Residue frames as a rotation matrix with the C-alpha (Angstrom) as fourth column:
MET 1
0.976 -0.150 -0.160 96.40
0.189 0.205 0.960 78.94
-0.111 -0.967 0.229 77.56
ASN 2
0.481 -0.875 0.064 99.90
-0.723 -0.437 -0.536 80.01
0.496 0.211 -0.842 78.40
ILE 3
-0.193 -0.691 -0.696 102.80
-0.108 0.720 -0.685 77.95
0.975 -0.057 -0.213 79.73
ASP 4
-0.806 -0.161 0.569 102.12
-0.547 -0.164 -0.821 78.83
0.226 -0.973 0.044 83.38
ARG 5
0.059 0.936 0.346 98.56
-0.961 0.147 -0.234 77.56
-0.270 -0.319 0.909 83.35
LEU 6
0.585 0.125 -0.802 99.47
-0.522 0.814 -0.254 74.43
0.621 0.567 0.541 81.40
VAL 7
-0.533 -0.816 -0.224 102.26
-0.254 0.406 -0.878 73.57
0.807 -0.411 -0.424 83.85
PHE 8
-0.663 0.361 0.656 99.80
-0.718 -0.058 -0.693 73.82
-0.212 -0.931 0.298 86.74
ALA 9
0.410 0.889 -0.203 97.20
-0.909 0.379 -0.174 71.78
-0.078 0.256 0.964 84.84
VAL 10
0.295 -0.380 -0.877 99.65
-0.353 0.809 -0.469 69.01
0.888 0.448 0.104 83.92
ALA 11
-0.780 -0.612 0.131 101.11
-0.315 0.204 -0.927 68.88
0.540 -0.764 -0.352 87.44
GLY 12
-0.354 0.741 0.571 97.62
-0.875 -0.048 -0.481 68.72
-0.329 -0.670 0.665 88.95
PHE 13
0.595 0.561 -0.576 96.62
-0.752 0.642 -0.151 65.94
0.285 0.523 0.803 86.57
PHE 14
-0.118 -0.739 -0.663 99.80
-0.246 0.669 -0.701 63.96
0.962 0.080 -0.261 87.35
VAL 15
-0.840 -0.174 0.514 99.23
-0.524 0.010 -0.852 64.30
0.143 -0.985 -0.099 91.11
LEU 16
0.049 0.948 0.314 95.58
-0.927 0.160 -0.340 63.23
-0.372 -0.274 0.887 90.90
ALA 17
0.565 0.143 -0.812 96.36
-0.615 0.730 -0.299 60.36
0.550 0.668 0.501 88.54
SER 18
-0.402 -0.803 -0.441 99.22
-0.233 0.555 -0.798 59.04
0.886 -0.218 -0.410 90.67
VAL 19
-0.689 0.246 0.681 97.16
-0.704 -0.008 -0.710 59.24
-0.169 -0.969 0.179 93.88
LEU 20
0.434 0.899 -0.054 94.35
-0.876 0.407 -0.259 57.30
-0.211 0.159 0.964 92.21
LEU 21
0.358 -0.384 -0.851 96.84
-0.420 0.748 -0.514 54.76
0.834 0.541 0.106 90.87
SER 22
-0.734 -0.661 0.157 98.32
-0.415 0.254 -0.874 54.37
0.537 -0.707 -0.461 94.36
ILE 23
-0.302 0.713 0.633 94.87
-0.855 0.091 -0.510 53.70
-0.421 -0.696 0.582 95.80
TYR 24
0.651 0.759 0.006 93.67
-0.647 0.559 -0.518 51.25
-0.397 0.333 0.855 93.16
HIS 25
0.753 -0.399 -0.523 96.90
-0.239 0.575 -0.782 49.70
0.613 0.714 0.338 91.86
ASN 26
0.295 -0.759 -0.581 100.10
0.833 0.502 -0.233 50.03
0.469 -0.415 0.780 93.89
GLN 27
0.830 0.060 -0.555 101.32
0.447 -0.667 0.596 52.33
-0.335 -0.743 -0.580 96.67
ASN 28
-0.156 -0.988 0.019 104.61
0.767 -0.109 0.632 52.91
-0.622 0.113 0.774 94.88
TRP 29
0.089 0.269 0.959 102.83
0.854 -0.516 0.065 55.41
0.512 0.814 -0.276 92.62
LEU 30
0.913 0.241 -0.329 103.14
0.393 -0.736 0.552 57.87
-0.110 -0.633 -0.766 95.52
TRP 31
-0.062 -0.987 -0.146 106.82
0.659 -0.150 0.737 58.21
-0.750 -0.050 0.660 94.61
PHE 32
-0.420 -0.020 0.907 105.68
0.851 -0.355 0.387 59.86
0.314 0.935 0.167 91.38
THR 33
0.697 0.701 0.150 103.47
0.557 -0.661 0.503 62.24
0.451 -0.267 -0.851 93.37
GLY 34
0.629 -0.543 -0.557 106.49
0.435 -0.348 0.831 63.16
-0.645 -0.764 0.017 95.48
PHE 35
-0.398 -0.793 0.461 108.59
0.829 -0.096 0.550 63.72
-0.392 0.602 0.696 92.36
VAL 36
0.024 0.502 0.864 106.02
0.753 -0.578 0.315 66.13
0.658 0.643 -0.392 90.92
GLY 37
0.914 0.351 -0.205 105.80
0.388 -0.607 0.694 68.01
0.119 -0.713 -0.691 94.21
LEU 38
0.256 -0.910 -0.327 109.58
0.571 -0.130 0.810 68.24
-0.780 -0.394 0.486 94.53
ASN 39
-0.446 -0.397 0.802 109.86
0.894 -0.230 0.384 69.50
0.032 0.889 0.457 90.96
LEU 40
0.463 0.677 0.572 107.24
0.574 -0.721 0.388 72.20
0.675 0.149 -0.723 91.62
PHE 41
0.853 -0.177 -0.490 109.09
0.400 -0.381 0.834 73.20
-0.334 -0.908 -0.254 94.79
GLN 42
-0.144 -0.989 -0.037 112.46
0.677 -0.126 0.725 73.55
-0.722 0.080 0.687 93.09
ALA 43
-0.238 0.115 0.965 110.91
0.892 -0.368 0.263 75.42
0.385 0.923 -0.015 90.14
ALA 44
0.820 0.571 -0.031 109.61
0.522 -0.725 0.449 78.05
0.234 -0.384 -0.893 92.55
PHE 45
0.649 -0.633 -0.423 113.18
0.134 -0.451 0.882 78.85
-0.749 -0.629 -0.208 93.60
THR 46
-0.360 -0.901 0.242 115.25
0.374 0.098 0.922 78.18
-0.855 0.422 0.302 90.49
GLY 47
0.105 0.479 -0.871 112.81
-0.672 -0.612 -0.417 79.06
-0.733 0.629 0.258 87.71
PHE 48
-0.731 -0.398 -0.554 113.78
-0.679 0.514 0.525 75.85
0.076 0.760 -0.646 85.89
CYS 49
0.051 0.790 0.611 110.88
-0.495 0.551 -0.672 73.62
-0.868 -0.268 0.419 84.89
PRO 50
-0.833 -0.427 0.352 111.32
0.040 0.588 0.808 70.79
-0.552 0.687 -0.473 82.36
MET 51
-0.086 0.883 0.461 107.62
0.878 0.286 -0.384 70.89
-0.471 0.371 -0.800 81.41
ALA 52
0.593 0.258 -0.763 107.88
0.026 -0.953 -0.301 74.63
-0.805 0.159 -0.572 80.70
LYS 53
-0.413 -0.822 -0.392 110.85
-0.503 -0.153 0.851 73.98
-0.759 0.548 -0.350 78.41
ILE 54
-0.740 0.201 0.642 108.90
0.519 0.777 0.355 71.31
-0.428 0.596 -0.679 76.52
LEU 55
0.324 0.946 0.006 105.86
0.780 -0.263 -0.567 73.54
-0.535 0.188 -0.823 76.14
LYS 56
0.318 -0.291 -0.902 108.01
-0.313 -0.931 0.190 76.48
-0.895 0.222 -0.387 74.99
ALA 57
-0.766 -0.643 0.019 109.61
-0.244 0.318 0.916 74.26
-0.595 0.697 -0.400 72.33
ALA 58
-0.484 0.678 0.554 106.10
0.810 0.587 -0.011 73.23
-0.332 0.443 -0.833 71.23
GLY 59
-0.736 0.097 0.670 105.24
0.392 -0.746 0.538 76.87
0.552 0.659 0.511 70.62
VAL 60
0.308 0.837 -0.452 102.94
0.900 -0.102 0.423 77.56
0.308 -0.538 -0.785 73.57
PRO 61
0.252 -0.213 0.944 102.97
0.017 -0.974 -0.224 81.27
0.968 0.072 -0.242 74.47
PRO 62
-0.603 -0.565 -0.564 104.88
0.568 0.193 -0.800 82.06
0.561 -0.803 0.204 77.67
GLY 63
0.686 0.717 -0.124 103.29
0.566 -0.420 0.710 83.45
0.457 -0.557 -0.694 80.80
GLU 64
0.667 -0.409 0.623 104.99
-0.517 -0.856 -0.007 85.57
0.536 -0.318 -0.782 83.43
ALA 65
0.804 -0.290 0.518 106.51
-0.407 0.367 0.836 82.85
-0.433 -0.884 0.177 85.62
PHE 66
0.352 -0.658 0.666 108.69
0.456 0.742 0.492 80.93
-0.817 0.130 0.561 83.13
LYS 67
0.979 -0.053 -0.194 110.16
-0.188 -0.593 -0.783 83.61
-0.074 0.804 -0.590 80.84
């Protein structure tokens, strides 16, 4: 897997996990869902993604989006 696919996978997991936590634990977990969505939105325009930087430092091969 390359960085692009892993970023999408991690973001999707975080969104699903935080929605489930908001249903079964506390509604404040929806703030985390909003944070993930906002980060994805800004990454589309700026090209800066903290998760992509972490994965690049870990040696994951880059895709086309986060070069």
